[in-house]
Each structure stands twice: as structure tokens, then as C-alpha cells.
C-alpha positions in Angstrom: 112.0 80.7 -6.2 109.8 78.3 -4.4 107.3 79.5 -1.2 106.8 76.7 1.3 103.2 77.1 3.4 103.1 76.1 7.0 100.1 74.6 8.7 100.0 74.2 11.9 97.1 72.2 13.5 95.2 73.9 16.4 93.1 71.7 18.7 89.9 72.7 19.2 88.6 73.2 22.4 85.5 71.1 23.0 82.5 72.4 25.1 81.7 69.4 27.7 79.6 68.6 30.8 81.0 68.0 34.2 78.6 64.8 33.6 80.2 64.1 30.3 83.5 64.2 32.1 82.7 61.7 35.0 81.7 59.3 32.7 85.0 58.8 31.3 87.8 60.9 32.4 90.4 59.1 30.3 88.7 59.6 27.4 90.0 63.8 27.6 93.2 64.0 29.4 95.3 66.1 27.9 92.5 67.7 25.5 91.0 71.6 26.3 88.2 71.5 27.3 85.3 74.1 28.1 83.1 73.2 31.0 80.0 73.7 30.4 78.3 73.1 33.9 77.8 75.8 36.1 80.2 75.4 39.3 81.1 76.6 42.5 84.0 77.6 44.7 84.3 75.1 47.6 88.0 75.5 48.2 90.9 78.4 47.6 94.4 77.4 47.8 97.7 78.7 46.6 97.7 78.1 42.9 94.6 76.0 42.8 90.8 76.0 43.3 88.6 73.3 44.5 85.0 73.6 42.2 81.6 71.7 42.4 78.0 72.1 41.3 77.0 73.0 45.1 78.8 73.0 48.1 80.7 70.3 49.6 79.6 68.7 53.4 82.4 67.3 55.8 80.7 64.0 56.0 80.5 63.9 59.7 78.5 67.2 59.4 75.8 64.3 58.0 76.4 61.1 58.8 78.2 59.4 62.0 82.1 59.7 61.2 85.5 57.6 61.9 86.2 58.0 65.3 82.5 56.3 65.9 83.0 53.7 63.8 81.6 55.4 60.5 78.8 54.3 58.4 77.3 53.3 54.6 76.4 57.1 54.7 79.4 58.8 55.7 81.1 56.3 52.6 78.6 57.9 50.6 78.8 61.2 51.1 82.3 61.0 50.7 83.1 59.4 47.6 79.9 61.5 46.1 82.3 64.7 47.4 85.2 63.1 45.3 83.0 62.9 42.2 81.1 66.1 42.1 84.3 67.8 42.5 87.2 69.2 40.5 90.3 70.4 41.1 91.9 73.3 38.7 95.6 74.5 39.0 95.2 78.5 37.6 96.8 81.7 37.8 93.9 83.3 40.0 95.0 85.8 42.9 93.9 83.1 45.4 93.5 85.8 48.6 91.0 87.2 46.1 88.6 84.6 45.8 86.2 83.8 48.2 84.4 79.9 48.8 80.9 80.3 47.6 82.0 82.2 44.3 80.3 81.0 41.2 82.3 80.9 38.6 81.8 81.3 34.5 83.0 78.5 32.2 86.3 78.2 31.7 88.9 76.9 29.4 91.8 74.1 30.7 93.7 71.3 30.0 92.4 68.0 31.7 95.7 66.4 32.9 94.0 63.7 35.0 91.4 62.3 37.1 89.2 65.3 38.3 92.2 67.9 37.6 93.1 70.6 35.2 95.3 73.2 34.1 95.4 76.7 33.0 97.7 79.6 32.1 95.0 82.5 33.3 92.6 82.8 36.1 89.3 81.7 36.2 86.7 84.1 36.4 84.6 84.2 39.4 81.5 86.2 40.6 81.4 87.1 44.6 78.7 85.7 46.4 76.7 88.6 48.2 78.5 89.5 51.3 76.0 88.4 54.6 74.7 91.6 56.1 73.9 90.6 59.6 70.6 93.0 61.2 70.8 94.9 64.6 68.9 92.5 67.2 65.6 94.0 67.4 64.1 95.6 70.1 63.9 94.3 73.6 66.3 91.6 72.4 69.8 90.5 73.9 72.7 89.5 71.4 75.0 86.7 72.7 77.7 86.1 70.3 80.0 82.8 70.2 83.2 83.4 68.6 86.2 81.8 67.9 89.0 84.4 67.4 91.8 82.4 66.4 95.3 82.8 68.3 94.7 86.5 70.4 97.6 86.7 72.0 99.3 89.7 73.6 102.6 88.0 74.4 104.1 87.0 71.1 106.7 84.9 73.1 106.8 80.9 73.5 103.5 79.4 71.2 102.8 82.7 69.3 106.6 83.4 68.4 106.7 82.2 64.9 103.0 82.9 64.4 102.2 86.6 64.9 104.2 89.7 64.6 103.6 92.6 66.2 102.5 94.3 62.7 100.0 91.3 62.0 98.7 91.3 66.0 98.3 95.4 65.5 96.3 94.3 61.6 94.1 91.3 63.3 92.7 93.8 66.9 91.5 96.6 64.2 89.7 93.8 62.2 88.5 92.2 64.7 87.0 95.7 66.6 85.2 96.6 63.5 83.9 93.1 63.0 82.8 93.2 66.9 81.0 96.5 66.4 78.9 95.2 63.2 77.5 92.5 65.7 76.3 94.8 68.3 76.3 92.2 70.6 75.7 92.6 74.4 77.5 89.4 75.7 80.6 88.1 73.7 81.9 84.2 74.6 85.4 84.4 73.4 87.4 81.0 72.1 91.5 81.1 71.7 92.1 83.9 73.5 95.4 83.8 75.5 94.7 82.9 79.2 95.2 85.7 81.8 94.7 89.9 81.5 97.0 91.2 79.2 95.1 89.7 75.3 91.8 91.0 77.1 92.9 94.1 77.9 95.0 95.0 74.8 91.4 94.2 73.1 89.2 96.0 75.5 91.7 99.5 75.2 90.4 99.6 71.4 86.6 98.2 71.8 85.9 100.4 74.6 86.5 103.6 72.4 83.2 102.6 70.5 81.4 101.6 74.4 81.6 100.3 77.7 83.0 96.7 77.8 84.8 94.3 80.5 85.6 90.8 81.1 85.5 87.6 82.7 88.5 85.2 82.2 89.5 82.2 84.6 92.5 83.2 86.3 96.0 81.5 85.6 99.1 82.3 86.0 100.7 80.7 82.7 100.1 83.3 79.7 101.2 81.0 76.9 98.1 79.2 76.9 94.9 79.4 74.5 91.9 80.0 76.9 88.5 81.1 76.6 86.9 84.6 78.1 83.7 86.3 77.8 83.4 90.2 76.9 80.1 92.2 77.8 78.2 95.1 77.6 78.6 96.8 81.1 75.3 99.0 80.2 73.2 95.9 79.7 74.8 93.2 81.6 76.5 92.3 84.5 78.3 89.6 86.1 77.3 88.0 89.1 79.2 85.4 91.5 82.8 84.3 90.3 83.4 81.9 87.1 83.3 78.2 87.3 86.0 75.6 85.5 84.7 72.2 84.3 87.7 71.4 85.8 89.3 71.7 89.2 92.7 71.4 88.7 94.3 74.7 87.5 97.3 73.5 85.7 94.8 71.7 83.3 95.3 72.8 79.9 91.6 72.9 80.0 91.1 74.6 83.5 90.4 78.1 81.3 89.1 76.6 78.3 85.8 75.0 80.0 83.9 76.9 81.9 80.5 78.7 83.2 79.7 82.4 83.9 76.3 83.7 85.9 74.6 86.9 83.9 72.4 89.3 84.6 70.1 91.1 82.3 69.9 94.9 83.3 66.5 95.4 81.3 64.8 92.9 82.0 66.2 91.4 85.8 67.1 87.7 83.9 69.4 85.5 85.2 71.3 82.9 82.6 74.1 80.8 83.0 76.4 80.7 79.6 79.1 78.2 79.5 82.0 78.4 77.3 83.7 75.1 75.8 86.7 74.8 73.4 87.2 70.9 73.5 90.0 69.5 71.9 91.1 69.8 68.1 90.2 67.4 65.6 93.1 65.7 64.1 92.3 64.0 59.8 91.8 60.6 59.2 91.8 57.2 61.5 93.9 59.6 64.3 91.1 61.3 65.3 89.9 58.4 66.8 92.3 58.7 69.9 91.8 63.3 69.8 87.4 62.1 70.1 88.4 60.3 73.3 90.0 63.4 74.7 86.5 65.3 73.3 84.6 63.1 75.2 86.5 63.2 78.2 86.2 67.1 77.6 82.1 66.6 77.5 82.1 64.4 80.2 83.4 67.0 82.6 81.6 69.6 80.8 77.9 68.0 81.7 79.5 67.1 85.2 80.1 71.0 85.3 76.7 72.0 84.6 74.3 71.4 87.4 77.0 72.6 90.0 76.5 75.9 88.0 72.8 75.5 88.6 73.6 75.5 92.3 76.1 78.1 92.1 74.4 80.9 90.4 70.9 79.9 91.6 69.2 79.7 87.9 68.2 77.2 85.4 68.7 78.6 82.4 71.8 77.9 80.6 73.5 78.1 77.1 76.2 76.4 75.8 78.8 78.2 73.2 82.4 77.6 71.8 83.9 75.5 69.4 83.3 72.1 69.9 85.3 70.8 66.7 83.3 68.5 66.3 80.7 68.2 63.6 77.2 67.7 64.1 76.8 63.6 63.8 80.1 63.7 66.4 79.4 61.7 69.4 80.2 64.5 71.7 77.8 66.6 70.3 75.1 63.7 70.0 76.1 62.7 73.6 75.3 66.6 74.8 71.7 66.7 73.1 70.9 63.4 74.9 72.4 64.9 78.0 69.2 67.5 77.6 70.5 70.2 75.9 68.8 71.0 72.4 70.9 71.7 69.7 70.0 75.4 68.2 71.9 75.2 65.2 69.9 72.3 64.1 66.9 74.5 65.2 67.7 77.1 63.6 70.0 76.7 60.9 70.9 73.0 60.2 72.3 73.8 56.6 74.3 76.5 57.3 78.0 76.2 58.4 80.7 78.1 60.5 83.6 75.8 59.2 85.3 75.4 56.1 88.1 73.1 55.6 89.3 71.5 52.7 86.5 72.5 50.2 84.4 71.0 53.1 81.8 72.8 54.8 80.2 72.0 58.6 79.9 73.1 61.9 82.3 73.1 64.6 80.9 76.1 66.4 78.1 75.2 68.4 74.9 76.4 70.5 72.7 74.4 72.8 70.1 75.4 75.2 68.6 73.6 77.9 64.6 74.0 77.7 64.4 76.8 79.9 67.1 78.6 78.2 65.7 77.4 75.0 62.2 79.0 74.9 64.3 82.6 75.1 65.9 81.9 72.1 64.2 83.8 68.8 67.1 83.2 66.1 70.5 81.8 66.1 72.8 82.1 62.9 76.5 81.8 61.8 77.4 85.3 60.4 79.8 84.7 57.1 82.5 87.4 57.7 85.6 84.8 58.3 85.1 81.4 56.8 84.6 81.8 52.7 87.9 83.8 52.4 91.2 82.7 51.8 93.4 81.7 55.0 96.9 81.1 56.2 98.2 82.7 59.5 100.5 84.9 57.3 97.2 86.3 55.2 97.6 89.4 57.5 100.4 90.7 55.1 97.8 91.0 52.4 97.3 94.3 54.1 93.8 93.5 54.1 92.0 96.2 56.6 88.6 95.1 56.6 86.8 93.1 59.0 86.7 90.3 56.8 88.9 86.9 58.1 89.6 88.0 61.8 89.6 84.4 62.4 89.0 81.0 60.1 85.8 80.7 62.3 82.3 82.0 61.6 81.0 83.8 64.8 77.7 82.3 66.4 74.6 85.1 66.9 72.4 84.1 69.3 69.5 86.4 70.1 67.8 86.3 73.1 64.3 87.7 74.4 63.7 87.2 78.0 60.5 89.5 77.9 
């Protein structure tokens, strides 16, 4: 009897840093490696994660972008983001991974330039949840928030995006988050135009306080609009809302408007301008959408002097989803018009939105000098953007307040006296 021994060669796993891999990706293609560089989750998708040594900023957050003729700095950021990020295809439960999570060392096969494959999940440790302190004594809290297609009517635009069960879950999540914000005045983008959606929200929110709303009157319910919701114990509106667009049939009539408010405690009056500019389009096509955003900006700047006359007050706060990163033309135009960027003043290195693994601000806060002196604190609250999301994510039965929207709310604390 002859015994044969069969020896199987097992390829060793090579420990390697990201820097070493970057020096020659082709050398490691089809090899099993253990990446030793500490990495952070920048993006979470169905079967893959985008990882990098630190968070990746959207180029237009830091540099002049494509719609404005771009710049050398823009392309340097684009190349740096590409060079310092990798994509790993894995078996993570993607909806449980948050951007900002830290990644432990992992073993995977290099398949191509900056791509890895592993048959297992990548172990991560969650970043601490962002805690939001209550406003201090004698402070008024104002919140600007995109609440992402909060519709009461599920026909038309919302028909294929939301089911009644998802709608009910979105309301529960939203109300839970709003209560945690302890705000006196909310400025909401993407609430359905008309009375149905505000009334649906207030039916639940008024179980926890006394709230009312102000919106632009429109007959067409199947649109995205804006809405103020205020604590009647602390805030009262005066005069009628003023739209930046005089034509009530305009798509932006209910998306760009101002309202005068009075703080009952101090008696101070102020104006809040709530605006939702044209949505972004990726790549070179954003040039045409930038023209529309500039039209929105021109209409906004023309409305603000009218608001001062109507409401008899010069203190103006601008909130909303401007669909522009910090260095884009509409934002810089507003700043040059004399409205200070409060994001840049208080929290320039933070973010309110995550898109394809890159962070930046689409949600803004501006104030003219007379209003800016009352602002004591501005910050995003990280309750949404770091969580994995698709519109059907409500199917995951997550009843927490997190990810009620894809944007972070901007928290503004004001002290008049």
C-alpha cells in the first residue's frame, strides 16, 4: 500500500499599510492583505463600504466648483479623495453601519485599483451618538431642517415613494427627533404644500406641547413646499407670509418665503427667511442648475428689503436647504450681499449632508449684522446623515428618531436679552 501526501499551498495574508498599497496597487492585485492603516467609514452602500483615513469633504465645500469654472484647488481635492479612499465589497448589514464608524484591521483580497473583496463583514465600532444639549436659560432655539418629502397625500409625486406604513413611521421618527431638539421655532423644507401635512404632523407633535404652523397658501397639494412650526407658548407670528415669487403658480412660490415673529419672553421681533433652492445635479450638468439657483438667490435678495418694510424690523435670519456647498456661487453671493454665513462663523469644519462618501453643508444659516449679534450658537445635529439610507429604509422597522431625513437639522440658539 502506498500512501500519498497532498500538500496544499496556502497563500499567506500580508500585513500592509494603505500608503504601501498606494505606491503600487498592481503589485498586490489578487493577493490577500490585512490593511493596518486605521480607517473610517465614509460611505455605506448595499454590499460595499467606502473607507478612508479621515472623512472626505465634497470638493465644492472647500474650493470653487464646476458650475463656477472650477479651480486648481477643486481638482486637488478630487484627486486627494480618490487617492485616499478604498472600496471594500463585503457582507456587512449595511443599514447597521454608520459613516464616521472606525474600522478595525481587516483581511481582504485586492481585486483592482482601490477595490477589495472579502467574504465576511468588516468589523466597525460606532462613533458616539451626537448629544444635543437643551437651550440655556433665556435662549430661543430656532431649527432649520429638511424633513424629506413629508407628504400627507400619497398620490402623484409621492405615490411610488411612500406607503402609509412608511408615512406613519416617518411621522413617529420625526416627532421623536423634534421633541429632542427642544426648539421654539422650526423652519421646515420639503413639507407638502397646503394644510394636510402640517396638520398631520401637529396632530402628533401637540401631544407633547402647543404648536401651530405658517405656510404659503397653495391649492396644488402635490408639491414640495416649506413651513414654519412654532411653539405658541413662546413665539407668535405677525403679518402674513411674504413670498420671494409673486406668481403663485411658480414652483418656488411656497419654497422661498419670509415671516415675521415675536419672542413673547423678550418682546423682540425678528424675520426668518426660509428657502429651498433648486436641487443639485452631479457632474457638468450642474452648470444649468446653478443658473436656476442663482435665479432663486436673486429673487431671495430682492425679497428681503420688502420683508423689512412689511414686518417693520431689520433683524433677519436666513435658513433652509440651499442645495449649495460653501464655495458655490449662490452662497458667496448671499455673503457678499451682507448676510454673514453663521455656519462659517461657528462650525465650518462640520457638515449637514453625506453624498457618495463626501461630507459638506447643503443646509445653511445666514444673518444680517443686527441679527447676528443675538446668535450665540450654531451647529448641525448628527441625527440623520450618518445613517444608511434609501427611501425604503423605513422597511427596516427602525423606530428610533435617527434617519427621519437625509439632511441634518441646523440648530440656532439666540439670546435677545
